[in-house]
C-alpha positions as CSV (number, residue, x, y, z in Angstrom):
1,X,15.0,2.6,15.3
2,X,14.0,0.8,12.2
3,X,10.4,-0.2,11.7
4,X,9.4,-3.7,10.6
5,X,5.9,-4.1,9.1
6,X,3.9,-7.2,8.5
7,X,0.3,-8.6,8.6
8,X,-0.5,-11.3,11.1
9,X,-3.3,-13.2,12.7
10,X,-3.8,-13.0,16.5
11,X,-4.3,-16.5,17.9
12,X,-5.1,-16.8,21.6
13,X,-3.7,-13.3,22.2
14,X,-0.4,-14.1,20.4
15,X,1.1,-12.5,17.3
16,X,3.6,-14.7,15.6
17,X,6.6,-12.9,14.1
18,X,7.3,-14.1,10.6
19,X,10.4,-16.2,10.2
20,X,12.0,-13.6,7.9
21,X,12.0,-11.1,10.8
22,X,12.8,-13.2,13.8
23,X,16.6,-12.6,13.7
24,X,16.0,-8.8,13.6
25,X,13.7,-8.7,16.6
26,X,15.5,-9.6,19.8
27,X,14.9,-8.3,23.3
28,X,12.3,-5.7,24.0
29,X,10.2,-4.2,21.3
30,X,7.6,-1.4,21.1
31,X,4.4,-2.6,19.5
32,X,1.6,-0.6,17.8
33,X,-1.4,-2.6,16.5
34,X,-3.6,-1.3,13.8
35,X,-6.7,-3.6,13.7
36,X,-7.9,-4.1,10.1
37,X,-11.6,-3.4,9.7
38,X,-13.5,-6.4,8.3
39,X,-14.0,-6.0,4.6
40,X,-17.7,-6.2,3.8
41,X,-17.4,-5.0,0.2
42,X,-19.6,-2.0,1.1
43,X,-18.0,1.3,0.7
44,X,-19.1,4.8,1.7
45,X,-20.1,5.4,-1.9
46,X,-22.3,2.3,-1.8
47,X,-24.0,3.7,1.3
48,X,-24.6,7.1,-0.2
49,X,-26.1,5.6,-3.3
50,X,-28.4,3.5,-1.2
51,X,-29.3,6.3,1.1
52,X,-28.6,9.7,-0.5
53,X,-28.2,12.8,1.7
54,X,-31.3,14.9,1.7
55,X,-30.4,18.6,1.8
56,X,-33.2,21.1,1.8
57,X,-32.9,23.6,-1.1
58,X,-30.2,21.6,-2.9
59,X,-30.4,21.8,-6.7
60,X,-27.7,19.9,-8.7
61,X,-25.9,21.9,-11.4
62,X,-27.0,21.6,-14.9
63,X,-24.6,20.1,-17.4
64,X,-23.8,23.6,-18.9
65,X,-23.3,25.1,-15.4
66,X,-21.0,22.2,-14.4
67,X,-18.8,22.9,-17.6
68,X,-19.0,26.7,-17.5
69,X,-15.6,28.4,-17.4
70,X,-15.1,31.8,-15.9
């Protein structure tokens, strides 16, 4: 079984097959849908910068400790 991948919009519960793939897809098919999360422009890094984790007893490494070689 060969997989065909494309992005599409769902309109009234229908996914339109792009014209380039219509001749390849005849009869029954097995469909797996991966919904795309809305892009807000906010990443996990942005969230952590805005709300850093508070860990009791945590002490960041000094510059020399970070570059120390053993």
